[in-house]
VEXKOL-980641 format. One record per residue (C-alpha): residue in three letters; x, y, z. Coordinates in steps of 0.02 Angstrom, whole numbers, always signed. Layout:
ALA/X/Y/Z
...
***
This chain:
MET/-1072/+174/-1480
ALA/-895/+170/-1426
LEU/-773/+233/-1550
SER/-635/+128/-1589
PRO/-461/+194/-1497
SER/-343/+298/-1575
GLU/-184/+198/-1635
SER/-79/+279/-1514
THR/-204/+215/-1382
LEU/-191/+47/-1457
GLU/+15/+75/-1438
LYS/-16/+108/-1264
ILE/-102/-25/-1230
LEU/+19/-134/-1310
LYS/+145/-70/-1254
ILE/+83/-84/-1056
GLN/+29/-257/-1095
THR/+198/-309/-1128
GLU/+276/-220/-981
LEU/+145/-311/-869
THR/+181/-483/-915
VAL/+376/-481/-912
VAL/+399/-368/-763
ASN/+449/-468/-599
PRO/+295/-591/-549
ASP/+271/-475/-377
ILE/+82/-440/-331
PRO/+120/-287/-243
LEU/+224/-226/-379
LEU/+80/-270/-508
LEU/-42/-197/-431
ASP/+58/-22/-406
LEU/+116/-47/-588
ILE/-68/-59/-642
THR/-147/+86/-562
LEU/-7/+214/-630
ARG/-13/+147/-826
SER/-201/+145/-797
LYS/-220/+320/-702
GLU/-116/+363/-871
LEU/-180/+306/-1013
VAL/-353/+372/-981
SER/-266/+556/-897
ALA/-369/+515/-737
GLU/-308/+611/-578
GLY/-289/+451/-489
ALA/-310/+260/-482
VAL/-324/+142/-352
PHE/-348/-69/-354
GLU/-459/-134/-239
LEU/-467/-323/-172
VAL/-569/-421/-106
GLU/-537/-471/+85
GLY/-695/-552/+166
ASP/-850/-417/+144
ASP/-732/-285/+118
LEU/-651/-192/-27
VAL/-465/-129/+35
TYR/-352/-1/-75
ARG/-222/-107/-94
ALA/-128/+9/-244
ALA/-164/+199/-260
SER/-86/+326/-382
GLY/-107/+501/-429
SER/-211/+601/-290
ALA/-264/+416/-234
SER/-111/+396/-146
ASN/-160/+454/+32
GLN/-282/+342/+23
ILE/-186/+171/+18
GLY/-252/+31/+146
LEU/-453/+117/+140
ARG/-564/+2/+178
LEU/-741/-6/+122
HIS/-879/-125/+122
VAL/-931/-241/-49
SER/-1111/-199/-4
GLY/-1181/-33/-60
SER/-1028/+9/-150
PHE/-1025/+61/-338
SER/-873/-58/-353
GLY/-952/-196/-269
LEU/-1104/-165/-388
SER/-959/-195/-527
LEU/-904/-363/-463
GLN/-1084/-413/-436
SER/-1148/-384/-631
LYS/-964/-436/-694
GLU/-968/-260/-788
ILE/-892/-95/-814
LEU/-982/+46/-728
TYR/-956/+230/-757
CYS/-1038/+382/-625
VAL/-1042/+529/-735
ASP/-1053/+609/-557
SER/-1068/+549/-385
GLU/-1173/+684/-310
GLU/-1299/+636/-431
ASP/-1275/+428/-433
ASN/-1371/+333/-320
ARG/-1270/+184/-334
VAL/-1120/+262/-249
ASN/-1085/+277/-74
ARG/-1071/+465/-88
GLU/-1006/+511/+75
ALA/-850/+376/+24
CYS/-838/+477/-126
ARG/-826/+640/-40
VAL/-668/+562/+59
VAL/-576/+520/-89
GLY/-616/+676/-169
LEU/-695/+607/-332
ARG/-864/+646/-428
SER/-846/+541/-582
MET/-755/+370/-584
ILE/-755/+208/-704
VAL/-742/+40/-591
VAL/-673/-112/-693
PRO/-727/-269/-637
LEU/-581/-402/-633
TYR/-603/-592/-667
PHE/-511/-743/-715
GLY/-635/-871/-764
LEU/-732/-866/-621
GLU/-590/-798/-486
VAL/-629/-633/-432
ILE/-464/-531/-421
GLY/-530/-360/-376
VAL/-569/-188/-450
LEU/-483/-61/-550
LYS/-548/+121/-526
VAL/-477/+267/-593
PHE/-552/+451/-551
SER/-573/+624/-570
SER/-612/+757/-457
LYS/-726/+826/-598
PRO/-909/+779/-641
ALA/-914/+687/-831
TYR/-738/+681/-840
PHE/-719/+518/-928
HIS/-773/+466/-1116
GLU/-842/+301/-1170
ASN/-690/+271/-1274
ASP/-612/+271/-1095
LEU/-729/+123/-1044
HIS/-684/+40/-1192
THR/-486/+57/-1176
LEU/-491/+14/-986
ASN/-603/-134/-1039
MET/-470/-186/-1180
LEU/-346/-210/-1030
SER/-424/-296/-911
GLY/-410/-452/-989
THR/-228/-454/-964
MET/-216/-372/-801
ALA/-339/-500/-727
ALA/-228/-640/-818
VAL/-54/-555/-748
LEU/-124/-564/-566
HIS/-191/-714/-578
ASN/-31/-808/-630
ALA/+69/-700/-509
TYR/-32/-783/-398
ARG/-20/-963/-442
TRP/+184/-946/-495
ALA/+177/-887/-298
GLU/+71/-1013/-252
ARG/+197/-1147/-338
GLU/+335/-1068/-219
LYS/+241/-1096/-61
ARG/+243/-922/-19
LEU/+86/-874/+33
GLN/-88/-924/+71
SER/-196/-811/-20
MET/-203/-647/-158
SER/-234/-557/+15
TYR/-103/-613/+104
LEU/+17/-564/-51
ALA/-56/-392/-76
SER/-19/-342/+98
HIS/+143/-413/+127
ASP/+320/-349/+88
THR/+413/-486/-20
LEU/+609/-474/+41
THR/+543/-460/+224
GLY/+404/-556/+254
ILE/+323/-421/+351
TYR/+164/-289/+308
ASN/+206/-173/+180
ARG/+122/-1/+141
SER/-43/-28/+112
ALA/-81/-142/+264
PHE/+14/-16/+378
TYR/-113/+117/+338
ASP/-274/-17/+337
TYR/-217/-60/+513
LEU/-177/+126/+574
ARG/-357/+169/+506
ARG/-450/+27/+590
GLY/-334/+40/+752
ILE/-384/+258/+773
ALA/-569/+194/+734
ARG/-548/+62/+884
LEU/-502/+207/+1024
GLN/-674/+284/+1001
SER/-726/+167/+1101
ASN/-573/+79/+1208
SER/-465/+144/+1324
ILE/-278/+78/+1247
SER/-150/+205/+1177
LEU/-121/+227/+993
THR/+97/+241/+943
VAL/+140/+262/+771
VAL/+349/+239/+759
MET/+426/+279/+603
PHE/+595/+198/+562
ASP/+748/+242/+425
LEU/+887/+130/+400
ASP/+1063/+234/+421
GLY/+1177/+206/+290
LEU/+1094/+67/+167
LYS/+1169/+164/+30
GLN/+1343/+137/+83
VAL/+1309/-51/+111
ASN/+1221/-60/-69
ASP/+1371/+51/-140
THR/+1521/-57/-52
PHE/+1440/-236/-39
GLY/+1321/-240/-186
HIS/+1131/-251/-156
ALA/+1112/-444/-97
ALA/+1208/-365/+66
GLY/+1080/-219/+53
ASP/+917/-325/+50
PHE/+1011/-449/+187
TYR/+1031/-279/+293
ILE/+843/-230/+267
SER/+777/-413/+320
GLN/+896/-423/+473
PHE/+825/-261/+516
ALA/+644/-320/+484
LYS/+694/-504/+585
ARG/+764/-421/+743
LEU/+620/-311/+770
SER/+495/-435/+739
ASN/+571/-527/+876
LEU/+554/-390/+996
ILE/+362/-336/+956
GLN/+210/-423/+1027
ASP/+102/-490/+891
HIS/-30/-377/+892
ASP/+89/-255/+848
ILE/+118/-197/+675
LEU/+275/-188/+603
ALA/+266/-132/+411
ARG/+393/-105/+269
LEU/+373/+59/+199
GLY/+467/+59/+55
GLY/+666/+76/+33
ASP/+737/+74/+202
GLU/+569/+151/+271
PHE/+483/+35/+409
GLY/+319/+87/+524
LEU/+277/+27/+675
ILE/+107/+5/+749
LEU/+92/+14/+960
MET/-88/-34/+1027
SER/-62/-32/+1247
PRO/-132/+15/+1388
ASP/+34/+85/+1441
PRO/+76/+267/+1479
LYS/+178/+348/+1362
GLU/+345/+355/+1475
SER/+353/+172/+1483
ILE/+315/+139/+1272
LEU/+465/+261/+1266
SER/+569/+172/+1365
PHE/+523/-5/+1283
LEU/+571/+56/+1109
SER/+734/+119/+1177
ASN/+774/-36/+1274
ILE/+716/-137/+1091
MET/+830/-32/+982
ASN/+968/-38/+1109
ILE/+944/-246/+1041
VAL/+911/-195/+847
GLU/+1056/-96/+824
GLY/+1239/-205/+826
GLU/+1340/-301/+738
LEU/+1281/-418/+582
GLN/+1380/-529/+476
PHE/+1359/-534/+288
GLU/+1484/-670/+233
SER/+1640/-626/+240
GLN/+1597/-444/+298
SER/+1555/-349/+462
LEU/+1392/-215/+433
ARG/+1314/-116/+591
ILE/+1126/-94/+589
LYS/+1086/+92/+617
ALA/+903/+153/+637
SER/+843/+350/+658
VAL/+682/+336/+743
GLY/+530/+458/+761
VAL/+392/+426/+874
ALA/+201/+517/+878
HIS/+68/+470/+980
TYR/-130/+484/+975
PRO/-228/+586/+989
GLU/-93/+727/+1072
ASP/+22/+730/+916
GLY/-146/+723/+782
GLY/-311/+654/+767
GLU/-277/+620/+575
LEU/-183/+481/+523
GLU/-83/+596/+401
SER/-47/+711/+530
LEU/+9/+572/+654
ILE/+132/+506/+523
ALA/+207/+673/+476
LYS/+216/+713/+659
ALA/+323/+542/+674
ASP/+415/+562/+506
GLU/+449/+753/+554
ARG/+548/+681/+736
MET/+623/+526/+640
TYR/+725/+673/+529
GLU/+763/+767/+683
ASN/+834/+607/+755
LYS/+934/+573/+606
ARG/+1016/+748/+610
ASP/+1047/+732/+794
ARG/+1127/+573/+746
LYS/+1269/+631/+622
LYS/+1294/+785/+738
ASN/+1358/+646/+868
GLN/+1460/+534/+754
***
């Protein structure tokens, strides 16, 4: 029999429920908040929110030790989360190395041994799956299942209502669109960027095209915010995204990774020299004067480029190299000012 949650746990649940109901009804923001607070609530090492997209479950939000797994895509069939959705029951895996219900290889990739998965439904509508986990077997207790189950109704209702609100605003076509796009700019967000990058690397195994990762960091955004206000800063960000979007091909992936950081994935059969020349040409067009109300702004961005596989055979190393070169570019630009 499950023990009743302690008074302090009930207070935490109430605080989280209140926080979820008063926060801005933005799907990516809510997903981040849900994973973070759920992890904290049961003292888990990591937490993820898996959104159903066709036959897959996609990590659209992740916190703690799961942060680097954002965008991970798994098949619903054969997964522990899929079993939870099918049964509509909260499930507990005590040890992934001993539990035949789980995808053992996927658990090893994420680095988990025990986990709780919570299916989120609003009526008959499937919202997704919340998963909290630990690298230690038998880490969670029965009370943790009861605690998360108490919070599940609120989480599902808040996400459902946020989706309906956005639908009324005619800003989306589906929950998966909201979860994979940046609200301010309308381009892809961090989870979509990592999802597409993982799939792009996988496709290269049987394709002659090359893959290039480009990282951008807007220069001077803080100064724009401090001088002209955050409305000007938002305009600065959105115009950079708009200008760059207009210059890339439909199959290229541009995403806002957070704040003033952007990422671009280029899939092309062209040699590296041609790709670098293309990037140089489009940045000459993107950077330049911008009029905000009566104020004149100037878009500037530092850029870092990494090519697969010579600069990294894994997602993390590829991004790290592009980041490193982007910061080198930023330092060089400051020296030449």
